N, C-alpha and C positions, 0 to 999 in steps of 0.2 A: 683718525688721529685726534680730531677735535673733541669727539666724545670721550676719548681717553684722558685728555687734558681736563675737561670738565669734571670727570669722575675723580681724578686725582686731586683737583682743587676742592671738590666737595668733601672728600675723605679728610683732607688736611684741615679744612674748616671745622668739620664735626669733631675731630680729635682736639682741636684747640679750644673748643667750646664757644666759638663765635658764630656758629651756624646751627640751624635746626632743620631736621628732615621730618616732613609730615607724610603719613601714609594716606591712602585714598579717602578714608572716612574720618580722619582726624581733623578737628578744628585747627586752624592756623591763625595764630595771634602774634602781632608785632606791637610792642609797647613803644610809645614816644615818651621818654622820661629822661630827665637830666640832659636835655638837648641832644638826644641820640635815639636812634632806632635800635630796639633790642628784641631779638637778635638782629644784627645787621644783614645777615644772609639767611634766606630760608629756601630749602629745596622742597618742591611740591610736585605732585602729579598734575597733569593738565586737568582743568575742571575744578581744582580745589579753590575754595573761597578763602581769601586772606583778609583778615580784619585787623586794621591798625587802630589802637586805642590811645588817646591822648591822656597820659597820666602826669603831664606837666602842668604848670600854672599859667602858661601862655598858649596862644593858638599856634598850631603847626599846620603843615600841609603834607600831602603825599602826592608828588608830581612825577610822572614817568619822564625819563630823560629823552624818550623818543616821541613825546607828545601824545601818547596813547590814552592817558587819563590824567586828571587833575582833581583832587578832592575839594579844592577850595579851602577856606579856613576851617580847621577842625578845632573847635573850642575845647578847653579842659573838660574831661569827663565824657566827651563825645567820641564817635568812631566813624570809620570809613571802610567799606568793603569793596573788593575787586575779585573777579573770578579769573584765575590764571589760565591764559591760553598760550603764553609764550614767555620766555625769560625776559626780564626787564630790570634795568637799573632805575632807581628813583631817588628823590631828594626832597627837602623841605624848601619851599621858595622863600620863606622868612629867615631861615637859618641854613645857608648853603653848606656848612660843614656837616650837616645831618644828611647822611647818604646811606643807601642800602640797596639790596637786590633780591629779586625773586628768581630762582632758577627752576625752570620746569624740567623735571627729569623725564627722560624718554620712557615710553611704555615698556614694561618687561617683555 
């Protein structure tokens, strides 16, 4: 049941354009711009590397809500990488309204 709910949510987000799905060998990039993560939801296979790039004019962070990782300050033009092993919600510690999530898709 839980998998079906995740699948339905993922499909709805893909259709609405607020989500990106990345295949096993595709680079995964999330922009920090206009005080938002774009796209806010990314679906990836386990082992995919996600890169956040700060395209804003102020520092941001990428901090997992479960305490699993924290980028520290990411200055404009800089980036942070994380290898996805599990689904995780994240936010910017400087701008709490900036939120996003990485959803790790089950293996086919």
